[in-house]
C-alpha positions in Angstrom: 29.5 -31.1 -21.5 28.0 -34.1 -23.0 25.0 -34.0 -24.2 22.3 -34.7 -21.7 24.2 -33.2 -18.5 21.8 -30.4 -18.5 19.0 -32.5 -17.4 20.8 -34.4 -14.9 21.9 -31.0 -13.3 18.3 -29.9 -13.1 17.1 -33.0 -11.3 20.4 -33.0 -8.8 20.2 -29.8 -8.0 16.2 -29.3 -8.1 16.5 -25.5 -9.7 14.8 -24.3 -12.8 16.0 -25.2 -16.3 16.4 -21.7 -17.4 18.7 -21.0 -14.0 20.8 -23.7 -15.2 21.1 -22.6 -19.0 21.8 -18.9 -17.9 24.6 -20.3 -15.7 26.4 -22.5 -18.4 26.2 -19.9 -20.8 28.0 -17.4 -18.4 30.5 -19.7 -17.4 31.2 -20.2 -21.0 31.6 -16.3 -21.9 33.8 -15.6 -18.6 35.7 -18.7 -18.0 34.9 -18.7 -14.2 32.0 -18.8 -12.0 32.3 -14.9 -10.7 30.0 -12.2 -11.6 29.9 -10.1 -14.9 32.2 -6.9 -14.6 30.0 -3.7 -13.3 27.0 -5.6 -12.4 24.3 -3.6 -11.4 23.3 -0.1 -11.7 26.1 2.2 -11.7 26.0 5.3 -9.3 25.6 9.0 -11.0 26.1 12.0 -9.2 25.4 15.5 -10.3 24.2 14.3 -13.9 20.9 14.7 -16.0 20.2 11.3 -15.4 19.9 11.6 -11.4 17.1 13.5 -11.1 15.6 17.2 -10.4 17.9 19.6 -8.5 15.8 19.6 -5.5 16.2 15.6 -5.1 20.2 16.6 -6.0 20.4 19.3 -3.3 18.4 16.8 -0.5 20.0 13.5 -1.0 23.6 14.3 -2.0 24.1 17.9 -0.5 22.2 17.4 2.5 20.1 20.6 2.2 16.7 21.6 3.3 14.2 24.2 2.0 13.7 27.0 4.5 11.0 29.8 4.2 12.5 33.3 4.6 11.1 34.8 8.1 9.7 38.2 7.9 10.5 40.8 10.6 10.0 44.8 11.2 13.1 46.8 10.1 14.4 48.5 12.7 17.0 51.6 11.6 19.4 53.5 13.5 16.5 56.2 13.7 13.8 53.8 15.3 12.9 55.4 18.2 9.3 53.9 18.7 8.1 50.4 19.4 6.8 49.0 16.6 3.2 47.6 16.4 2.7 44.1 15.5 -0.9 43.6 14.2 -1.8 39.8 14.7 -5.3 38.4 14.4 -6.2 35.3 16.3 -9.5 34.1 16.6 -10.8 37.4 15.1 -9.2 39.9 17.2 -6.3 41.9 16.6 -3.6 41.8 19.5 -1.4 44.4 18.5 -2.2 46.5 21.6 -1.1 43.7 23.6 2.4 43.6 22.0 3.1 47.2 23.0 1.7 46.4 26.6 4.0 43.6 26.7 6.9 45.8 25.5 6.3 48.4 28.5 5.7 45.5 30.8 2.4 46.1 31.8 2.0 42.2 31.6 3.4 42.3 35.2 0.2 43.7 36.7 -2.2 41.2 35.0 -3.8 38.7 36.9 -4.6 35.4 35.2 -7.1 32.6 36.5 -8.3 29.4 35.0 -9.7 26.1 36.2 -8.8 22.2 35.3 -10.5 19.4 36.4 -8.1 16.5 37.7 -9.0 12.6 38.4 -7.5 11.2 41.5 -8.4 7.5 40.5 -5.8 5.3 40.0 -4.2 4.8 36.4 -4.3 1.2 35.0 -2.8 -0.2 31.7 -3.9 -3.7 31.5 -1.6 -4.5 29.1 1.5 -2.8 30.6 1.0 -2.8 34.6 2.1 -6.1 35.6 2.9 -7.6 38.8 6.2 -10.1 39.5 5.1 -12.2 41.9 5.3 -16.1 42.8 1.7 -17.0 43.4 -1.7 -15.3 43.2 -1.9 -11.2 43.7 -3.6 -10.6 46.9 -7.0 -8.6 47.6 -4.4 -5.5 48.1 -3.4 -5.2 44.7 -6.6 -4.9 43.0 -7.4 -1.5 41.3 -10.5 -0.3 42.1 -12.5 1.8 39.6 -15.8 3.8 40.0 -18.5 4.6 37.4 -18.3 8.2 38.4 -14.4 9.0 38.5 -13.2 10.6 41.5 -11.9 14.4 40.9 -11.4 17.4 41.9 -11.5 20.8 40.4 -8.3 23.1 41.0 -8.8 27.0 40.2 -6.0 29.1 39.9 -4.4 32.7 39.7 -1.3 33.9 38.5 0.4 36.9 38.6 4.3 37.0 38.1 5.7 36.0 40.3 3.2 35.0 42.7 0.2 32.4 42.4 -2.6 30.8 44.5 -4.5 27.8 44.2 -8.3 26.9 45.3 -9.3 23.2 45.4 -13.0 22.6 45.0 -14.4 19.0 45.8 -16.3 17.1 43.8 -20.2 17.6 44.3 -19.9 21.4 44.8 -22.2 23.2 42.7 -21.0 26.2 41.4 -23.2 28.8 39.6 -22.8 32.6 38.7 -23.5 33.7 42.6 -21.3 31.3 44.0 -18.5 32.3 41.5 -18.8 35.9 42.0 -19.0 35.6 45.9 -16.9 33.0 46.9 -14.3 33.3 44.1 -14.1 36.7 42.5 -15.3 38.7 45.7 -13.4 36.8 48.3 -10.4 35.3 46.5 -9.4 37.4 43.5 -10.4 40.8 44.6 -8.8 40.2 48.1 -5.6 38.6 46.7 -5.3 41.3 44.0 -5.7 44.4 46.5 -2.9 42.7 48.7 -0.7 41.9 46.3 -0.5 44.8 43.8 -1.5 47.3 46.8 -2.8 50.7 45.4 -1.2 50.1 41.8 -3.2 49.7 38.7 -3.9 46.2 37.8 -5.9 43.9 35.3 -8.3 40.9 35.9 -7.8 38.6 32.6 -10.6 36.7 33.5 -11.4 33.0 31.8 -14.9 31.8 30.9 -17.1 31.1 33.7 -17.5 27.8 34.7 
């Protein structure tokens, strides 16, 4: 290459001068405009340079670490039901496990209540209407300061269940809860469903 061509190439291609210099040196070394052989970082597998054993097991072998579970040993001579002791919120529920194994849970009446809102849900970003013109007043989503709601009280015992709906504004104190819910619904329904058999009422916290 004649002297002065490097500057002309830089001006013609509008690239950095070191880039042109490296390209010319690579062309003189290889004799062509291709890349050098084995360009880039070579891959390794199972070598000490590839990382820890944990990384090899996860990435190359597709293995995942799992904790060993614990269970009560049941041998051929086991004739009693194992009592599993589990602490939940400070209470030991080992007795409940034994009761469940004896199918005593089928004679337990559970109750709970939940407040449901009956106002229409509206997402200003995602809920749209495809119209040729402006929407009429029938397409307005109404909302109130105090959301309309209904309180649903439920009792369940396998396989039957019962629901009681309480409208908004109904005041429920301890007297109303005992007379209108416990006495009128729970006791009467439990006596009709379970009959003369022994059954347990598992009550949630009173509202």
